[in-house]
N, C-alpha and C positions, 0 to 999 in steps of 0.2 A: 511410525518410521520416523527417523531424524534426517533432516536434510539441512545442508549449509547453504544458505542464501546470503550474497554479499551485497552491500551498498557501497559501490566505489566513491573515492573523495575526488579524484580527477580522471577526466576524459582519456588522458594518456594511459592510464593503468588498466583500462577496461579489456584490451587484448591479452595481457599478462594473466589477469584475474580469471578470464574465461579458459586459460589452459590449465587452471588448477582443478583439484578434484572437488568440485562444488556442484551444487544443483542448478544454481542460477543466479541471476542478478535483479536487483530491485533499482530501477532508474528513474530519477525524478523529472518530471515534464516541466519545462520552462513555463513560469508563470503560474503553476498549478501544484507545486511542490514545496515543502519546507526543507529539503535536503540541499546541502551546500552545492552539490553538483546538479544542475538542472540542464537538460538537453532537449533540442527540438523534437518533436514527435517523429519527424522524417529521420533524424539520426537513430532514434531507438529503434525504429522499424527496421531500418539497414542492419542495426546489430542483431535485431531478432532474426532476420533473414539469413544471417551468416553464421549462425551458431545452432548447435543442437542443445544448448543450455536453455532452461526456462527463463523467459524474461518476463518480469513484472514491472508495470509502470506505477509510479506514485503520483497521484492526485491527491495528495494528503493535506491539503491546506483549506482553511475555511473559504467557502465559495461565496462570493458577494454578486449582486446582481450584474455588475459590469464584466464578470467573468463567464456568465452563462454562454454567450455566443462561442467563446474560446473552447469551453468545455464540450459543447456540442460538436464543433469542428473536430477536436482532438479525438473524441469518442467515435465519430464517423470513420476516421482513419483507422483507429485501433480495431474497429469492428471487423474489417476484412484483412487484418494483419496476422503475423505469427506470434504476436504478443498473446502470452497465455493468461495473464492475471491483471486485474486492476485494483490497486490498493487506494482506498479512499477514507477520507475523515468525515467529511460532510454527507449526510444522508440524502442531500439533493442529488448528488451524483448517483447514488443508489436508484433513485427515482428516475432520473434521466436514462440510465442504462436500460431500466424496465421499459421505458416508453419507446426507446429506440431499438429494442428487441436485441440487445447487445448480449451475445452468447460467450461470455468470457467469465472465468472464476472471479469472484469479488473478495477481497480481503478488507474487513472493517478494521481501520487503523485510528482508534481514537485515543491513542497514546496513553494518557494517564487515567482515562475514564473507565476502561473496560476491565473491571475486577471482580464481576459477580456471574455466579451460576445463572441466575434468572435472566440476566440481560442477554447473555449468551444462547440460552434457549430460545428466547424471543426473537433474536436476529436470525438464528437458525430455522426456526419455523417460518420466517419471512423470506427465506431464500438465500441468506448469506451463510456460507457454508466455512468461511476462513476468518479468523481473527487475530489481531495483534493483541496480545494480553500485556497490560501495564507491568512494568518492571518494578512498580512500587510495592508489590506483594511478595509474600515469601514463596519458596520453592513448594512447601507443603499446600497453600492456597492455590497456586498454579496447578499442582497435580489434582486438587480437588476440582477445579473447573474441568480440566481435562477429563477426569473420570466420570464426571457427572454431565457431560454435554456431548454431542456428536460434532462439535466444531474441530477444524484442523487449526491447531494453535501455532501461532508465530510469537516469538519472544527474542527480545534483543539480549544476546550473551555478551557482546563486546562492542564497544564503538559509540558512535554518536547517539545521543539521547537527547530528543527534542525537550525543551522546558516551556512551560506556560508563562505568557506575560500578556499584559493588557496594553491596548493601544490607547485607552483612555488615560488622561491625567488624573493622577489621584489626589494631587495637590495643585492648588491654583495660587 
């Protein structure tokens, strides 16, 4: 089944987007997301409480040690909320969710890395049932992954595509 899920660009657009024929929203959490729009977790919980649409939070940045207390604090709030899914990049979030007994659907979102049948089978066998597939592969390759795994597939059809860059200086 195909569902349209939207990542809003501006907070002011959220109410209008929720009136559309969509399945849900993906909302970035302030300090833990790579998306241009990042909201406080309390704002996202309020949105989730006031809609029948599926709300997914994006915790899709690389997590550093300094982020761990914020990750645990946010996950503690998500645990008892109406938020349905947690989209993550860093597998540390997956492990923290397991340790905190968070019973939310998890979406692996490794942007440009997730492009093989084998890796998706591995993640599925380890409890991750949803994945963002890289937009760097062909439609035929996408179908091959879908047809040969049990994963629920997410794919960017239109809009913001994150790019990779290094924080390290390549030249001195």
